[in-house]
N, C-alpha and C positions, 0 to 999 in steps of 0.2 A: 473170563467171560465178560467182565465189565470193560476191560481195556481193548480187547480184540474179538468182539462178538462175530465178526464176519469170517473169522479163521476157525470157528468151532461149529461143526455140523451138529453134534449132540454131546451133551455133558452127562456123564454117568457118575452118580454118587454111590460109592460102595463103602459101607462101614464108615460113613463120612458125616462131617458137619455140613448141613445145608442151611446156611445162615440167611437171614433177612437183612435188608438195609437198616443200618443203625445198631446192629447186633454184633457182638463179639463172641469169640469161642468161649470165653469165660462166662459171658451172660447165658449162653446155651447150656453149659454145664452146671450153672448155678440155679437153674429152674428147680424150685423147691420140690415139686411132685416128682422130679426125676433124680433124686439124690442117688449118689452112687458111692457107697461106703468103700468098696474094694478100690476104686480109682483113688479116693482120698487116702487110703491106707498106702497105696503103691507110690504116690507122689512124694518125691524128695525135692524140695526147693534148693536151688544152688544160688549163693550170693557172692559172685565173683568180684563185685564192686564194693563189698563190705556188707555186714549184717544190718546196718542202719539204713541201707538203701533197698529199693524193691529187688526182688529176685531177678536173676538174669536168665535162668533156665529151670526147667523141670526135668529131673531124672526119675526113672521108674525103678523101684526096688526089684532087683533081679530075682528074688525069691517069690515075688508075686506075679511075675511076667506070664507064666504059664496060665494061671487062673484068670488073669485080666485079659490078655490078648490072644492066647493060643489054646483055650480050654477045649477045643475040638480038633486041634492040629496034631499031626504025627510028631513024635518025640525028636526025630532027626531034624525036622524043620524048626522046631522050638529051639534046639541047641544052636543051629546056625544063626537064627534071628537073634537070639540072646547075646551072642558075641558081637553082632553087627549093630546093636542099638546104640544110639547116641542121645545125649540130652536134648530136649526140645526147647528152643529159644522162647523165652517168656514174653518179650514185648509183642510179638504178633498175636498171642493169645488174648491180649488186652485190646487190640485194635478193633474198633467199630467200623464195620464195612459201610461204604457208601455206594449203593447199587441203584442203578436206574432201570426202568422198564425198557427204555429205548436200547440199552446195550445188554446188560445181564438178563433182563426179561425177554429179550429177543431170542435167546439161545434155547433150544429144545433141551429139557432136563428130564433125566430118568433116574429113578432111585432103586437100588437093590438092597432090601432089608436083610440084615444078618441077625436072625432071631436069637441065637445063642451068644451074642456079643455081650461081653461084660464090661467093655470100655464105653460103649455107647449103647446102653440097654435099649431093647426094642421099644419100650414106652417113650423114650426120648427120640428114637428114630421116627416113630409114628407122630409125635408131637411136631417135629419139624416138617414132616410130610403134610400134616394138616394145616399147619401155619403158612406154608409156601408150597402148594401142591405142584409136583412135577407132572409131566405129560402122562407117564405111566409108572407104576410101582411093581416091582418083581420081588419075590421072597425066595431066598436061598436057604432052604430048610437044612438044619444041622450045621450052619455056618457060625463061626465065631468072628472075632474082629479081623481075622486074617484069612478070608476065603480062598486066597491064592494058595494057602496051605491046606486048609480044612476041606475045601470043596473045589478044587482046581478045575475038574472037568465040568461040573455043573455051572461054575462061574463062566467058563469059556463059552458054554452053550447059550447062556443068557446074553453075553456080550455079542455073540454072533446074531442072536435074535434081535437085539437092539439095532445092530447095524442094518438089518433088513427092513426095519420099520420105515415106511414111506412117509 
């Protein structure tokens, strides 16, 4: 959105971090009022450059994946996703974004709340929404962090609705 705003008609944030300029993903997750014990329990830091250097990636405990990411999703989808998951590179989590009104701010933004999300709790989603309001907010009732599994038809319907907004 910052680099190619003219190529993006609408940005849709679904179970996502919607950061402000100067903020990193770690900053967003570190907000005291939005502490997430399940996320902390599930995280396993990987130190491929040595234990005396910063972590290189975050892996998620496979035993906690269902509760964290797929708490409303069908078991067959959870099984598929669990074997497909890979560690999350850590350096981008630390990167503070530099966003401008002229670029990032010119793109129409929409947010789809996922109220049963244990990875990005609804309180954290609403905090991001209030700090950087999108054009419109939708709520996907009964959805976890993976609405494409937990509520695929309802998600499709919302995405179609967003495409029709003039």
